[in-house]
C-alpha positions in Angstrom: 294.2 165.3 332.0 294.4 168.6 330.3 297.5 170.6 329.4 297.7 174.4 328.6 299.8 175.5 325.7 301.4 178.9 325.1 298.2 180.3 323.7 296.4 179.4 326.9 294.1 177.0 325.1 293.3 173.8 326.9 293.8 170.5 325.0 293.6 166.9 325.8 296.9 165.1 326.3 297.4 161.9 324.5 296.3 158.8 326.3 296.8 155.1 325.7 293.5 153.3 325.2 293.0 149.5 325.3 291.3 147.8 322.4 290.5 144.1 322.0 290.8 142.0 318.9 288.4 139.3 317.8 290.1 136.8 320.3 289.7 139.2 323.2 293.5 140.0 323.3 294.2 143.6 324.3 296.4 146.0 322.3 297.2 149.7 322.9 296.0 152.5 320.7 296.2 156.3 320.8 293.8 158.7 319.2 295.6 161.5 317.4 292.5 163.0 315.7 292.5 166.1 318.0 296.0 166.9 316.6 294.7 167.7 313.1 295.5 171.4 312.5 293.8 172.0 309.1 290.4 173.1 308.2 288.2 171.1 305.8 288.9 173.8 303.1 292.7 173.5 303.6 292.5 169.7 303.5 290.6 169.9 300.2 293.1 172.4 298.8 296.0 170.2 299.9 294.3 167.2 298.3 293.8 169.0 295.0 297.4 169.9 294.9 298.5 166.3 295.7 296.2 165.0 292.8 297.8 167.4 290.3 301.4 166.2 290.9 303.7 163.3 291.3 304.7 162.8 294.9 306.0 160.1 297.2 302.7 160.1 299.2 300.1 162.1 301.0 299.7 162.9 304.7 296.6 161.2 306.1 296.0 164.0 308.6 296.3 167.2 306.5 296.4 165.8 302.9 299.6 167.7 302.1 301.8 166.1 299.5 304.9 164.2 300.7 307.8 165.0 298.4 310.5 162.8 300.0 310.1 159.4 301.7 313.0 160.2 304.0 311.2 163.0 305.7 307.9 161.3 306.4 306.5 159.1 309.1 303.9 156.3 309.2 301.4 154.9 311.7 299.5 151.6 311.8 295.8 152.3 312.2 292.7 150.5 313.5 289.1 151.8 313.1 290.1 155.0 311.4 293.1 156.9 310.1 293.6 158.7 313.4 293.8 155.8 315.8 297.4 154.7 316.0 298.3 151.1 317.1 301.4 150.5 319.3 303.9 149.1 316.8 305.0 146.1 318.7 301.3 145.0 319.0 300.6 145.1 315.2 300.1 141.3 315.0 297.5 141.5 317.7 295.7 144.4 316.1 295.6 142.5 312.7 293.0 140.3 314.3 290.6 143.2 315.0 287.8 144.0 312.7 288.9 147.5 312.0 292.6 146.9 311.1 293.6 149.3 308.4 297.4 148.8 307.7 299.7 151.9 307.7 299.1 155.5 306.8 301.6 158.2 305.9 302.2 161.3 307.9 304.1 164.3 306.4 307.1 165.8 308.1 305.1 168.7 309.7 302.3 166.5 311.1 304.8 163.8 312.1 307.0 166.2 314.0 304.0 167.7 315.7 302.7 164.4 316.8 306.1 163.3 318.0 306.3 166.4 320.1 302.8 165.7 321.6 303.9 162.2 322.5 306.9 163.6 324.3 304.7 166.2 326.1 302.4 163.5 327.2 305.2 161.5 328.7 304.9 158.7 326.0 307.5 157.2 323.8 306.8 158.3 320.3 308.9 155.4 318.9 306.2 153.0 320.2 303.7 154.4 317.7 305.4 156.3 314.9 307.4 154.7 312.1 310.1 157.1 311.2 311.8 157.2 307.8 314.1 160.1 308.8 317.6 159.6 310.2 317.2 160.5 313.9 320.0 162.0 315.9 321.4 159.9 318.7 319.4 161.9 321.3 316.2 162.0 319.1 
């Protein structure tokens, strides 16, 4: 299913995919790779800036430095850093050959991905670990 944004560009909506671990038990993933909004050159520039300073972490999607732990997000990944595992199925995903632990997302990428989950009718809390204090209606 495609959705049109304000710029009249078509983009794929996020879709839950089923993966299987080594025991044949299914778990849910979502590919967020098409939500990366930086060029290779910008990624390299962000990476260079990160390597020159002392920061909390680095966004796995755009390589921007994360200055504050309380404004970042994390995802559990399998296969690559853009395939997010449904959080309550982490134990099942651990038994897959491609389990990769968690990766940080900066506040900009995290908020954008959160919005895309909502636009796709999915609960972002099922996939994103938030370190921010969410409002009651978050």
